[in-house]
N, C-alpha and C positions, 0 to 999 in steps of 0.2 A: 800320698799319691804322686805329687809333683817330683818327689825325690826318685821315684822309680823310672820316670821318663828318660833321664839320661842313660840309665842302665839298659833300658829296653832299646835305646838307639844303638848301643854297643853290641847287642846280640848278633845281628847279621854279620858284623865284622869278626866275631869270634867263632863263627861256624867254620868248620874245616871239612873239606870234601875227602872222603875216604872210599876205598873200594867197597862195593856193596857186600853185605854179609848175607849171601844167598845160602839158605840152609833148608834142609829137609827135616821134618815135614813142615809144610805151610800151615798156618793156623786154619785157613779155610779148608784145607784138604784133610783135616783131622776127622777121623770117624766120629759120629755122634756119641756123646757120653764119655769120650776119652779125655781124661784130665791133661792139662798142659804140664809137661815135664821138660824142663830145659836140658836135662841130661840125655834125653832121647834124640835120636837122629844124628846127622852129621852136617858140618859146614862144607859146602861144595867148593872145590878149587876154582880159581879164576879161569875165565874163558879166554880164547884167542880168536883170531880171525878165521881159523880153520875148524874149530870145535867149540862146544859148549857143554855144560852140565845141567841136568834137570833131575827132579825126583823120579826114581824108577817107578814104572807102572805096577810092577808086582810087589814092590816093597817101598812104601812111601818114606821110609826112614833112611834110605840110602840114596846117594847121588849116582847117576848113570852118565856115561860119556856118550856124546852124540856128535857126529860130524855135521857141519853146516850143509844145507841142501845143495848149494852151488858147488861145494867141494866134492860131494858125491857124484854129481853130474859130470864135473870136470874130470875126475879120476876114471869114471866109466868110459867117457869118450876117449881119453888118453889111452886107456887099456885096450879099447877096441881098435884104435889106430895102430897101436904097436902090434897087435895080433894080425891085423890085415896086412901091415907092412911086412911082417915075418912070413906070412903065407905067400905074398907076392914075390919076395926074395927067394923063397924056397922053390916056387914054381919057375922062376927065371933060371935058377941054378940047375933045376932038373931038365929044363928045355935045352940048355947050353951043353949039357953033358952027353 
């Protein structure tokens, strides 16, 4: 037992951080009675600050692409400002003619 203590002390220093292996399906999301099969499903790609992947609602064995909520709000506001700016520019052009 005392010979294992130095080895146990080395374990935290041997741990290496790696990107998470986010995969579909999750064990908790598995339908009841379905056996665990490591060949089923897919590993989701890594996320970025603009998007992420999650298991699809209609197919738990596939990864679906989603935009972050803040990105959707930002792009909607930006699109609305561009449309409003275009309408104002068109109205000014029409009034000057």
